[in-house]
C-alpha positions as CSV (number, residue, x, y, z in Angstrom):
1,M,0.3,0.2,0.2
2,G,1.6,3.3,-1.0
3,V,1.4,7.0,0.3
4,F,-1.8,7.8,-1.8
5,E,-3.7,4.9,-0.6
6,V,-2.9,5.6,2.9
7,L,-4.3,9.2,2.5
8,V,-7.2,7.8,1.2
9,L,-8.1,5.6,4.1
10,I,-7.1,8.5,6.4
11,S,-9.5,11.1,4.6
12,S,-12.5,8.5,4.3
13,F,-12.1,7.1,8.1
14,S,-12.1,11.0,9.1
15,F,-15.2,11.7,7.2
16,F,-17.0,8.9,8.0
17,S,-16.6,9.8,11.9
18,Y,-17.5,12.9,11.4
19,G,-20.4,12.2,9.3
20,V,-21.4,9.4,11.7
21,A,-20.8,11.7,15.0
22,F,-23.3,14.2,13.9
23,F,-26.0,11.8,14.4
24,T,-24.5,10.4,17.7
25,S,-23.3,13.4,19.4
26,S,-25.2,16.8,20.5
27,K,-21.7,18.6,20.3
28,M,-21.9,18.3,16.2
29,K,-25.5,19.3,16.0
30,E,-24.6,22.5,18.6
31,E,-21.6,23.4,16.3
32,F,-24.1,23.8,13.1
33,I,-26.4,25.9,15.4
34,R,-23.3,28.1,16.3
35,F,-22.8,28.4,12.4
36,G,-26.2,29.2,11.8
37,L,-26.6,26.4,9.5
38,A,-28.8,24.0,11.7
39,K,-31.0,22.7,8.8
40,F,-27.9,21.7,6.8
41,G,-26.1,19.7,9.3
42,P,-28.3,16.3,8.4
43,L,-27.2,16.9,4.8
44,T,-23.5,17.8,5.7
45,A,-23.5,14.6,7.6
46,V,-24.9,12.4,4.9
47,L,-22.4,13.9,2.3
48,E,-19.5,13.3,4.4
49,I,-20.5,9.6,4.9
50,L,-21.2,9.3,1.0
51,G,-17.9,10.9,0.5
52,A,-16.1,8.6,2.7
53,L,-17.6,5.7,1.0
54,G,-16.7,6.9,-2.3
55,L,-13.2,7.4,-1.5
56,L,-12.6,3.7,-0.4
57,L,-14.6,2.6,-3.4
58,G,-12.6,4.8,-5.7
59,L,-9.7,2.8,-4.8
60,F,-10.9,0.4,-7.1
61,Y,-12.7,2.7,-9.7
62,T,-11.1,6.1,-10.4
63,P,-14.0,8.4,-11.4
64,L,-15.7,7.7,-8.1
65,L,-12.6,8.7,-6.2
66,V,-12.2,11.8,-8.4
67,F,-16.0,12.9,-7.8
68,S,-15.7,12.0,-4.1
69,S,-12.5,13.9,-3.4
70,G,-13.7,16.8,-5.3
71,G,-17.0,16.7,-3.5
72,L,-15.1,16.7,0.1
73,S,-12.7,19.2,-1.2
74,L,-15.6,21.6,-2.0
75,L,-17.2,20.9,1.5
76,M,-14.0,21.5,3.4
77,L,-13.6,24.9,1.4
78,L,-17.2,26.1,2.3
79,G,-16.3,25.0,6.0
80,V,-13.2,27.1,5.9
81,G,-15.2,29.8,4.7
82,V,-18.1,29.4,7.3
83,R,-15.4,29.5,9.9
84,V,-13.9,32.6,8.6
85,V,-17.0,34.4,8.5
86,I,-18.1,33.7,12.0
87,K,-14.6,34.6,13.0
88,D,-13.3,31.4,14.4
89,S,-9.8,31.4,15.5
90,W,-7.1,30.2,13.0
91,L,-6.2,27.2,15.2
92,V,-9.8,26.1,14.9
93,I,-9.6,26.7,10.9
94,V,-6.6,24.2,10.3
95,P,-8.4,21.3,10.4
96,A,-11.1,22.2,7.8
97,F,-8.4,23.6,5.8
98,S,-6.1,20.7,6.2
99,F,-8.9,18.5,5.0
100,F,-9.5,20.7,2.0
101,V,-6.0,20.5,0.7
102,L,-5.8,16.7,1.7
103,N,-8.9,15.9,-0.6
104,A,-7.8,18.7,-3.3
105,Y,-4.8,16.6,-3.4
106,L,-6.4,13.3,-3.8
107,F,-8.5,15.1,-6.4
108,Y,-5.6,16.1,-8.4
109,V,-3.7,12.7,-8.1
110,G,-7.2,11.1,-9.3
111,L,-7.5,13.3,-12.3
112,N,-4.1,12.1,-13.3
113,L,-4.9,8.4,-13.0
114,L,-7.9,9.0,-15.2
């Protein structure tokens, strides 16, 4: 297993965990309320779970990896934007930005594998 596959697994596990956590943890729901985006919480969680599964399956079908990593990149870019708008500290923004960069990289590499 190479570095690329390990990065896919890290991203997939993380997004699956975050997506499930929304439905099992009141803290995650409170974050979306704090963002002023409570109605988008369930959709975001489902997209995270689907993106995570898409990354895993994308290891066997590259177009799905490209689609999933692109979608998760966009989701994280929007997450960074929301955190900037509500004036979160940079320390709180760094994880979302890191996942944006990670998935943008997976997207780029995936495009080159097509």
